[in-house]
C-alpha positions in Angstrom: 127.8 174.7 139.1 125.3 176.0 136.5 124.2 173.8 133.6 121.7 175.0 130.5 120.6 172.5 128.3 118.0 172.7 125.3 116.1 170.0 123.1 114.0 170.9 119.6 112.0 168.9 118.0 110.0 169.2 114.9 107.7 165.8 114.4 105.0 165.2 111.4 102.0 163.5 112.6 100.0 161.6 110.0 97.2 161.1 112.2 95.7 161.4 115.6 98.7 160.1 117.9 99.6 159.0 121.7 103.0 160.2 121.9 105.3 160.3 125.2 108.8 162.0 125.1 111.6 161.8 127.7 113.0 165.1 126.9 113.5 166.8 130.4 115.8 166.8 133.3 114.8 164.5 135.7 112.9 165.0 139.4 116.4 164.7 141.0 117.9 167.3 139.2 117.9 170.6 140.5 116.3 173.2 138.1 116.5 176.8 138.7 114.6 177.4 135.6 112.6 175.1 133.0 110.1 175.7 129.9 108.7 172.9 127.8 106.3 173.8 125.5 103.6 171.6 122.4 102.5 173.7 119.9 101.1 172.8 116.3 100.1 175.9 114.6 98.0 178.7 117.2 97.4 175.3 119.4 99.3 174.5 122.6 99.1 171.3 123.7 99.5 170.2 127.8 100.7 167.3 128.7 100.4 164.8 131.5 103.6 164.2 133.6 104.1 161.0 134.8 107.3 160.6 137.1 108.4 157.1 137.5 110.1 155.0 140.4 113.8 156.2 139.1 112.5 160.3 138.7 112.4 159.8 134.9 109.5 162.2 133.7 107.4 161.3 131.1 105.4 163.8 129.2 102.2 162.3 127.4 99.9 163.8 124.9 97.4 163.0 122.4 98.9 164.8 118.9 96.9 165.6 115.9 98.1 165.3 112.5 100.4 167.7 111.1 103.2 169.4 112.5 104.1 169.2 115.6 107.3 171.7 117.8 108.8 170.6 120.7 110.9 173.3 122.6 112.6 172.2 126.3 115.1 174.7 128.2 116.4 174.8 131.8 119.2 175.7 133.9 120.3 173.1 136.3 121.8 174.4 139.4 123.9 173.0 141.8 124.1 169.0 142.4 121.9 166.1 142.1 120.1 164.6 144.9 120.5 161.0 145.3 117.9 158.8 146.4 118.5 155.6 148.0 118.5 152.3 146.3 115.7 149.6 147.1 116.8 146.2 147.1 113.9 145.0 145.1 115.6 148.2 142.4 118.9 146.5 142.8 117.7 143.1 141.6 116.1 144.3 138.6 119.0 145.7 137.4 121.0 142.1 137.8 118.4 140.2 135.6 118.9 140.2 131.5 117.1 143.0 129.7 116.1 143.1 125.8 119.0 145.1 124.7 121.3 143.7 127.8 121.6 140.2 127.5 123.8 139.1 130.3 123.0 135.7 130.5 124.0 135.6 126.7 127.4 137.0 127.5 127.7 135.6 131.0 130.5 132.9 129.6 132.6 135.6 128.3 132.5 138.0 130.8 133.6 135.2 133.6 136.6 134.4 131.4 137.4 138.0 130.8 137.1 139.6 134.1 137.5 136.4 136.4 138.3 137.5 139.8 137.8 141.2 139.7 135.4 143.1 141.6 134.3 146.7 142.8 136.0 149.2 141.5 138.7 147.1 139.4 136.2 145.6 137.8 134.1 148.9 136.2 137.6 149.9 135.5 138.3 146.7 133.4 134.8 146.8 132.0 135.1 150.4 130.8 138.5 150.0 129.3 137.6 146.8 127.3 134.5 148.5 126.0 136.4 151.5 124.9 139.5 149.9 123.1 137.0 146.7 121.6 134.2 149.4 119.9 134.0 151.8 117.3 132.4 154.6 117.4 130.2 154.7 114.0 127.4 157.2 113.9 124.6 156.0 111.5 125.7 152.7 111.1 124.1 150.4 114.3 120.7 150.0 114.1 117.8 150.6 116.9 117.7 146.9 117.7 121.0 146.2 118.0 121.9 144.6 121.4 125.1 144.3 123.3 125.3 140.8 122.0 125.2 142.5 118.6 127.5 145.4 119.2 130.2 142.4 120.9 130.0 140.7 117.5 130.4 144.0 115.1 132.8 146.1 117.2 131.1 148.8 116.7 128.3 151.3 117.6 126.5 154.5 119.3 126.6 155.7 122.9 123.6 153.4 123.7 125.7 150.4 122.4 128.4 150.7 124.2 126.2 151.7 127.7 124.3 148.3 126.7 127.6 146.1 126.3 128.9 147.8 130.0 125.5 146.6 131.5 125.0 143.4 130.2 128.9 142.6 130.9 128.8 143.8 134.4 125.2 142.1 135.4 126.9 139.1 134.1 129.6 139.6 137.3 126.9 140.0 139.2 126.8 143.9 139.6 123.9 145.9 139.8 124.2 148.2 136.3 121.7 150.4 134.9 121.2 152.8 131.7 120.5 156.8 131.7 120.2 158.8 128.7 121.5 162.9 129.5 122.5 165.8 128.5 126.4 166.1 128.1 127.7 169.6 127.9 131.0 169.2 125.6 129.8 166.0 123.6 130.7 166.3 119.9 128.6 165.4 118.0 126.2 167.1 120.3 123.3 164.9 120.4 121.0 163.2 123.8 123.7 160.8 125.2 123.5 157.7 126.8 125.9 155.7 130.1 125.8 152.9 132.3 125.9 153.1 135.4 127.3 150.3 138.2 125.7 149.6 141.6 128.6 149.3 143.8 129.2 150.4 147.7 125.8 151.7 148.2 125.9 154.3 145.4 125.5 154.2 141.2 128.5 155.2 139.6 128.8 156.6 135.7 130.8 154.5 132.7 131.0 156.6 129.9 132.9 153.8 127.7 132.8 156.3 124.6 134.8 158.8 126.4 132.8 161.9 124.3 131.7 163.7 127.6 133.0 164.8 130.9 130.8 162.7 133.4 130.8 165.3 136.2 128.8 167.9 134.0 126.0 165.2 132.7 122.2 166.0 133.7 120.1 162.8 134.1 116.9 162.8 131.6 115.8 159.1 132.2 116.9 155.4 134.0 116.0 152.3 133.1 117.1 148.7 132.2 118.0 150.0 128.5 117.2 151.9 126.2 113.7 150.8 125.8 113.4 152.4 129.1 114.8 155.2 127.9 113.7 156.5 124.7 113.4 160.4 123.8 110.2 159.7 122.0 107.6 156.8 121.9 104.3 156.5 120.3 101.2 154.3 119.6 98.6 154.6 116.9 100.1 156.0 113.9 102.9 157.5 111.7 105.7 159.9 113.4 108.1 162.0 111.5 110.9 163.4 112.9 112.0 166.0 110.6 114.7 167.9 113.1 116.1 167.7 116.3 118.3 170.0 117.9 120.1 169.1 121.4 122.5 171.1 123.2 124.4 171.6 126.6 127.2 173.5 128.1 128.2 175.0 131.3 127.5 178.1 132.5 129.6 180.8 134.6 128.5 180.4 138.2 127.7 184.3 138.3 125.6 184.2 134.9 122.5 186.8 135.3 120.1 184.5 132.7 120.5 181.4 130.6 122.7 183.0 127.7 126.0 181.2 126.7 128.6 182.9 127.7 132.4 182.1 126.2 133.5 178.4 126.3 132.5 175.5 128.5 134.7 175.0 131.3 137.1 172.5 132.0 133.8 170.5 134.0 132.6 170.1 130.5 135.5 169.0 128.6 136.2 165.0 128.2 139.9 165.8 128.2 139.7 166.6 131.3 137.7 163.5 132.9 139.6 160.7 134.7 137.7 157.8 133.4 139.0 155.6 136.1 137.9 157.7 138.5 134.6 156.8 140.6 131.9 159.5 139.4 128.0 160.2 140.2 126.0 161.8 137.9 125.8 165.5 139.6 
């Protein structure tokens, strides 16, 4: 399977500012080609790449005042490698975090999912969040948490993921947040899903049901959205003037990274059995 992913960001920097991006495929993804550029007029920046313990790749640079153009494209070929999860990592993903307050939803989770474990628990939590939350672009805030989303019953992909993670952690199942490219996603954007740790492997949960989990391309992994922001900055003003994200599945016999025909079924959300255990490949 070949997947082509792109991201374009145009930023207005108000001053010299420290910028940290997480917009590339993670270290575990098998790339046959990749290009990442940061340009400002005739100036080309060379970022520092930092890889965290989960394989997320952060690109850091100091940008000067003015318009900064960020461009990324990559072809992902084949399946990702899955590193062994350490005991410390599993413990970390059992704890409450900023947007996933598993301690605050503990009583609700224990009442609602009493007696469920493993695959049954994963399926029940996914179904509950899917049926109880309305996808509402533009209405949720960047500071909304799992508790907020449970109260309002609305949100976007990050909010769905936070609720899933908080409920699973409250049921003693390690769960984490993953930012990704999602071929076939509509509306197209950076996407967020949850992953649950069960029987020695991480299984992806997309409670929005807007993506096909078999085609996802991992970007960043962490406790919640605070670890996986596509852009964070320190020391001044940054305006996001334009952003365009795209991802699609290419035919196996493609000769170059040019879009050819319609996406394969693997990129069609309707072709995903959301009750099946699936790993990000």
